[in-house]
C-alpha positions as CSV (number, residue, x, y, z in Angstrom):
1,X,22.9,-9.8,55.8
2,X,25.1,-7.4,54.0
3,X,28.1,-8.6,52.0
4,X,31.1,-7.0,50.5
5,X,31.9,-7.2,46.8
6,X,34.1,-10.1,47.6
7,X,31.2,-12.0,49.2
8,X,32.3,-11.5,52.8
9,X,29.9,-10.6,55.6
10,X,31.4,-7.4,56.9
11,X,29.6,-7.6,60.2
12,X,30.9,-11.0,61.4
13,X,34.3,-12.1,62.7
14,X,35.8,-15.3,61.2
15,X,38.6,-17.7,62.1
16,X,39.3,-21.2,60.8
17,X,36.8,-24.0,60.9
18,X,36.8,-26.2,64.1
19,X,37.3,-29.8,62.8
20,X,35.5,-31.1,65.9
21,X,32.4,-28.9,66.0
22,X,30.3,-28.2,62.9
23,X,29.9,-24.5,62.3
24,X,32.3,-23.5,65.1
25,X,35.5,-21.6,64.4
26,X,38.9,-21.4,66.0
27,X,41.5,-18.6,66.2
28,X,44.1,-18.5,63.4
29,X,47.8,-18.5,64.4
30,X,49.7,-15.6,62.8
31,X,51.7,-18.0,60.6
32,X,48.5,-19.2,58.9
33,X,47.0,-15.7,58.2
34,X,47.5,-16.2,54.5
35,X,45.7,-19.6,54.5
36,X,42.5,-18.5,56.3
37,X,42.1,-14.8,55.4
38,X,39.0,-14.3,53.3
39,X,40.3,-11.1,51.7
40,X,43.7,-9.3,51.6
41,X,44.4,-7.6,54.9
42,X,43.7,-3.9,54.5
43,X,40.8,-4.5,52.0
44,X,38.4,-1.6,52.1
45,X,34.6,-2.2,51.8
46,X,32.4,0.8,51.2
47,X,28.8,0.6,52.5
48,X,26.8,3.2,50.6
49,X,24.9,5.8,52.6
50,X,21.6,4.3,51.3
51,X,22.5,1.1,53.1
52,X,23.3,2.7,56.5
53,X,20.0,3.1,58.4
54,X,22.0,3.6,61.6
55,X,19.8,4.1,64.7
56,X,21.7,3.4,67.9
57,X,20.3,3.0,71.4
58,X,22.7,4.3,74.1
59,X,23.2,1.5,76.7
60,X,22.9,4.0,79.6
61,X,19.5,5.2,78.4
62,X,17.5,2.1,77.2
63,X,14.2,4.0,77.5
64,X,15.3,7.0,75.6
65,X,15.0,7.8,71.9
66,X,17.6,6.2,69.7
67,X,20.3,8.3,68.1
68,X,19.5,8.5,64.4
69,X,22.6,8.7,62.2
70,X,20.9,8.0,58.9
71,X,22.1,10.6,56.4
72,X,25.6,10.7,57.8
73,X,27.2,9.4,54.6
74,X,29.0,6.3,53.5
75,X,30.8,3.9,55.8
76,X,34.2,2.5,55.0
77,X,35.3,-0.7,56.6
78,X,38.8,-2.2,56.6
79,X,39.6,-5.9,56.9
80,X,42.0,-6.7,59.8
81,X,43.5,-9.6,61.8
82,X,43.2,-9.0,65.5
83,X,46.3,-9.8,67.7
84,X,44.2,-9.1,70.8
85,X,40.5,-9.1,71.7
86,X,38.8,-6.0,70.2
87,X,35.5,-5.2,72.0
88,X,32.8,-3.0,70.5
89,X,33.9,0.6,70.5
90,X,37.7,-0.2,70.8
91,X,39.9,2.3,69.0
92,X,42.4,0.3,66.9
93,X,45.8,0.9,65.4
94,X,48.2,-1.3,63.4
95,X,50.3,-3.7,65.4
96,X,53.9,-2.9,65.1
97,X,53.3,0.6,63.8
98,X,56.5,1.8,65.5
99,X,58.6,-1.2,64.3
100,X,61.4,-0.7,61.9
101,X,60.4,-1.3,59.1
102,X,56.7,-0.6,59.9
103,X,54.2,-3.4,59.6
104,X,52.2,-2.5,56.5
105,X,49.4,-5.0,56.7
106,X,46.2,-4.4,58.7
107,X,47.2,-6.4,61.8
108,X,45.1,-4.7,64.4
109,X,45.7,-4.0,68.1
110,X,44.3,-1.7,70.7
111,X,45.5,1.8,70.1
112,X,47.7,3.0,73.0
113,X,46.7,6.2,74.8
114,X,49.8,7.9,73.3
115,X,48.7,7.3,69.7
116,X,48.5,10.3,67.4
117,X,45.0,10.6,65.9
118,X,46.5,10.1,62.5
119,X,47.7,6.6,63.6
120,X,44.2,5.3,64.3
121,X,43.2,2.5,61.8
122,X,39.5,2.4,62.8
123,X,37.1,1.4,65.5
124,X,35.6,-2.0,66.2
125,X,31.8,-2.1,65.8
126,X,31.4,-5.7,66.9
127,X,33.6,-8.1,68.9
128,X,36.6,-9.5,67.1
129,X,38.5,-12.0,69.3
130,X,42.3,-12.5,69.2
131,X,43.3,-14.6,66.2
132,X,40.1,-13.8,64.2
133,X,39.5,-11.7,61.1
134,X,36.9,-9.0,60.7
135,X,36.1,-5.5,59.5
136,X,36.5,-2.4,61.6
137,X,34.9,0.9,60.8
138,X,37.2,3.5,59.2
139,X,35.0,6.3,58.2
140,X,31.3,7.2,58.7
141,X,28.8,7.0,61.5
142,X,29.5,4.5,64.3
143,X,30.1,4.0,68.0
144,X,33.2,4.5,70.0
145,X,34.1,4.0,73.7
146,X,34.6,7.3,75.4
147,X,36.9,7.3,78.4
148,X,37.1,9.1,81.7
149,X,39.4,12.0,80.7
150,X,37.3,14.4,78.6
151,X,39.2,17.4,77.4
152,X,36.2,19.2,75.9
153,X,32.5,19.7,76.6
154,X,30.2,16.7,76.4
155,X,27.9,18.2,73.8
156,X,29.3,16.7,70.6
157,X,30.9,18.3,67.6
158,X,34.5,18.1,69.0
159,X,37.5,16.2,67.5
160,X,38.0,12.7,68.7
161,X,41.4,12.2,70.4
162,X,42.9,9.3,72.4
163,X,42.0,8.9,76.0
164,X,45.0,10.1,78.1
165,X,45.0,7.1,80.4
166,X,43.4,4.0,78.8
167,X,44.3,2.2,75.6
168,X,41.6,1.8,73.0
169,X,39.4,4.6,74.3
170,X,38.6,8.0,72.9
171,X,37.6,11.4,74.3
172,X,36.5,14.8,73.0
173,X,39.4,17.1,72.2
174,X,39.3,20.9,71.8
175,X,38.6,22.7,68.5
176,X,42.3,23.3,67.9
177,X,43.3,19.6,68.0
178,X,43.5,17.2,65.1
179,X,41.3,14.1,65.6
180,X,40.3,10.9,64.0
181,X,36.6,11.9,63.7
182,X,34.0,14.1,65.4
183,X,32.0,13.3,68.5
184,X,28.2,13.4,68.3
185,X,26.9,12.7,71.7
186,X,29.0,11.5,74.6
187,X,27.7,9.5,77.5
188,X,29.3,11.6,80.3
189,X,31.5,9.8,82.8
190,X,33.0,6.8,81.0
191,X,34.0,4.4,79.9
192,X,30.8,4.1,77.9
193,X,29.8,3.7,74.3
194,X,28.8,6.9,72.4
195,X,28.3,7.9,68.8
196,X,30.7,9.6,66.4
197,X,31.4,10.3,62.8
198,X,34.8,8.6,62.2
199,X,37.5,9.8,59.8
200,X,40.4,7.4,60.4
201,X,43.6,7.6,58.3
202,X,46.0,5.2,60.0
């Protein structure tokens, strides 16, 4: 089990202890975020490249060779509170990003299909249920859900942009578009998980 410098398992979602079931956890209401957060929202954990032996098996090709991403560099993870369920591969932005004044804390929600790439906070690499805390991947090798509206070829090496029709999904853009990462291999007709090198700045 890998832990951050603050002693938190960065690959596990947490809530508040369930007083009725030993070891179980419950969602945290927004008004109690400060009581149950294990780190400041927005805390960045860096996982060194030497600790990222990232071999990923595409779900649509269980018999094929895994995609090896070892050597793709460090991973940066950001600590968030989910205001809705975040499935594996979900593209995430800050809840209330368009509010006045903007919400500065890392309160995460599914990125809308109209999000600018620069608004993307990260991508969920494991399930984080509504009302739970967890880390989402901000930079480095990981998986992302590709949608049904590809703008570029499906060969990899294209900027990641938001899917034009579905919140929380990505697609390959064209070389002249800004993105929040670079596609590696895409699974064809989505929505399906595929690999990418993320570079989120939201």
